[in-house]
C-alpha positions as CSV (number, residue, x, y, z in Angstrom):
1,X,0.1,0.1,-0.2
2,X,2.9,2.4,0.9
3,X,4.7,1.6,-2.6
4,X,1.0,2.8,-4.3
5,X,0.7,5.7,-2.3
6,X,4.5,6.9,-3.1
7,X,3.5,6.0,-6.8
8,X,0.6,8.1,-7.2
9,X,2.8,10.9,-5.2
10,X,5.7,10.8,-7.7
11,X,3.0,10.6,-10.5
12,X,1.5,13.7,-9.3
13,X,4.8,15.6,-9.5
14,X,5.2,18.2,-12.4
15,X,7.6,17.1,-14.9
16,X,10.5,19.4,-15.1
17,X,11.6,20.8,-18.3
18,X,13.8,24.1,-19.2
19,X,12.7,26.8,-21.3
20,X,15.2,28.5,-23.7
21,X,16.7,30.7,-21.0
22,X,17.3,27.4,-19.2
23,X,14.4,28.2,-16.5
24,X,13.2,25.1,-15.0
25,X,9.5,25.4,-17.0
26,X,7.5,23.1,-19.4
27,X,8.9,23.5,-23.0
28,X,7.4,25.1,-26.1
29,X,8.4,21.9,-27.9
30,X,5.1,20.1,-29.7
31,X,5.6,16.3,-30.4
32,X,5.1,15.5,-34.3
33,X,6.0,11.8,-34.1
34,X,6.7,9.1,-31.8
35,X,7.2,5.9,-31.5
36,X,8.5,3.5,-29.2
37,X,11.2,0.5,-30.3
38,X,11.4,-1.4,-26.6
39,X,13.2,1.5,-24.5
40,X,14.5,3.3,-27.9
41,X,12.3,6.4,-28.6
42,X,12.3,7.8,-32.5
43,X,11.0,11.6,-32.2
44,X,10.4,14.5,-33.8
45,X,9.1,17.7,-32.3
46,X,8.8,21.2,-33.3
47,X,8.5,24.7,-32.2
48,X,8.2,28.0,-33.1
49,X,11.6,30.5,-33.5
50,X,12.2,33.7,-34.8
51,X,9.2,33.9,-36.6
52,X,9.6,30.1,-38.4
53,X,8.9,26.7,-37.2
54,X,12.2,24.7,-36.1
55,X,11.8,21.2,-36.2
56,X,14.4,18.3,-35.2
57,X,14.2,14.6,-34.5
58,X,16.4,12.2,-32.5
59,X,16.4,8.9,-31.1
60,X,16.8,8.8,-27.2
61,X,17.4,6.3,-24.5
62,X,16.9,7.3,-21.0
63,X,17.3,5.1,-18.4
64,X,16.5,6.4,-14.8
65,X,18.1,3.0,-13.0
66,X,17.8,4.8,-9.4
67,X,15.1,6.9,-8.4
68,X,14.6,9.0,-5.6
69,X,16.4,9.8,-3.2
70,X,19.5,8.4,-5.1
71,X,18.4,9.4,-8.4
72,X,20.7,8.1,-10.9
73,X,20.3,7.9,-14.8
74,X,22.1,7.6,-18.0
75,X,20.6,8.4,-21.6
76,X,21.8,8.8,-25.5
77,X,20.5,11.1,-27.9
78,X,21.3,10.6,-31.8
79,X,20.7,13.5,-33.6
80,X,21.0,14.0,-37.5
81,X,24.0,16.6,-38.5
82,X,24.5,17.2,-42.3
83,X,27.3,14.4,-42.5
84,X,25.6,11.7,-40.9
85,X,24.8,11.9,-36.9
86,X,25.6,13.2,-33.2
87,X,25.7,10.9,-30.7
88,X,26.1,12.4,-27.0
89,X,25.9,9.7,-24.1
90,X,25.4,11.0,-20.9
91,X,25.5,10.2,-17.1
92,X,25.8,12.5,-13.9
93,X,28.9,14.1,-12.7
94,X,30.7,11.8,-10.1
95,X,29.9,8.7,-12.5
96,X,32.9,6.3,-12.6
97,X,33.2,3.5,-14.9
98,X,35.5,0.4,-14.5
99,X,37.8,-0.2,-17.2
100,X,36.3,-1.2,-20.4
101,X,33.3,-0.3,-18.6
102,X,31.2,1.1,-21.2
103,X,30.9,-0.9,-24.6
104,X,29.2,-2.8,-26.9
105,X,28.9,-6.6,-27.0
106,X,27.7,-8.8,-29.7
107,X,28.0,-12.4,-29.3
108,X,30.0,-12.4,-26.0
109,X,32.8,-10.0,-27.7
110,X,33.5,-6.3,-27.5
111,X,32.8,-4.8,-30.6
112,X,33.1,-1.3,-29.6
113,X,34.3,0.7,-26.1
114,X,35.4,4.2,-24.9
115,X,38.4,5.1,-22.8
116,X,37.5,8.9,-23.3
117,X,37.6,10.4,-19.5
118,X,34.4,12.8,-20.2
119,X,32.5,9.6,-21.2
120,X,33.7,7.6,-18.2
121,X,33.3,10.4,-15.4
122,X,30.1,12.1,-16.5
123,X,31.3,15.0,-18.5
124,X,30.7,16.0,-22.0
125,X,30.5,12.6,-24.2
126,X,29.9,13.7,-27.8
127,X,30.5,11.9,-30.8
128,X,30.5,13.5,-34.3
129,X,31.3,12.9,-37.7
130,X,33.1,9.6,-38.7
131,X,33.5,8.4,-35.2
132,X,29.6,8.9,-34.7
133,X,28.8,7.3,-37.6
134,X,31.3,4.3,-37.1
135,X,29.4,3.8,-33.3
136,X,26.0,4.4,-35.3
137,X,26.7,1.4,-37.6
138,X,27.8,-1.0,-34.3
139,X,24.4,0.1,-32.7
140,X,22.5,-0.7,-35.7
141,X,24.1,-4.3,-36.2
142,X,22.5,-5.2,-32.4
143,X,24.2,-6.9,-29.3
144,X,23.9,-4.8,-26.0
145,X,25.2,-1.9,-24.5
146,X,26.6,-2.3,-21.5
147,X,28.0,-0.3,-18.3
148,X,30.0,-1.6,-15.1
149,X,30.5,1.5,-13.2
150,X,29.7,3.3,-9.5
151,X,27.1,6.1,-9.8
152,X,27.3,9.5,-8.0
153,X,26.4,8.0,-4.8
154,X,29.4,5.2,-5.0
155,X,26.9,2.5,-5.8
156,X,28.3,0.0,-7.8
157,X,26.2,-0.4,-10.8
158,X,26.3,-3.2,-13.8
159,X,23.4,-1.8,-17.0
160,X,22.6,-3.6,-20.0
161,X,21.0,-1.8,-23.3
162,X,19.6,-4.1,-25.4
163,X,20.4,-3.0,-28.8
164,X,18.1,-5.7,-30.7
165,X,15.5,-3.1,-31.7
166,X,17.8,0.1,-32.6
167,X,18.2,-0.4,-36.6
168,X,13.9,-0.2,-36.4
169,X,14.5,2.7,-34.3
170,X,17.4,4.3,-36.8
171,X,15.1,3.4,-39.7
172,X,12.3,5.2,-38.6
173,X,14.1,8.0,-37.3
174,X,16.2,8.4,-40.6
175,X,13.1,8.5,-42.5
176,X,11.0,11.2,-40.2
177,X,14.4,13.3,-40.6
178,X,14.8,13.2,-43.9
179,X,11.2,13.9,-44.8
180,X,11.8,17.0,-42.5
181,X,14.8,18.3,-44.3
182,X,16.5,17.5,-41.5
183,X,19.5,15.0,-43.5
């Protein structure tokens, strides 16, 4: 009964987003396309900016693996770029990965990993250009994105994101971004 009461209280809390000035207010983005592929989402939205409509499309995965009071999450966003895609991975500052702890595995073998300090400590972890396209191709081939780390609260964690639905999400994202002239 306590769990149900807690869930109802949490559901009643307002969702927080940031406006253009960085204030914690609901954003003005209007979703025009949203399809779930497992826990991967292909999303397009739009908002008026400077007298015209600004559109964007992205693939996202947000994993809130530790709820309040010790909130912790990881996320990834894939967005279109003129030369391919941009991939941003994120975790909270203070996250510390084990050696080889941010990797993609397929059939029990590591096919991609990063040793960038920012990607392993909750810093800015952005892949662009050729590097992003190589990671994107790896994601589309499936497998599992695995994370072995201590979160910002010091709790040791091991997460696995299935990449099985990623290729479908990518195909949808590419079609929607192309239809909107974003690729």
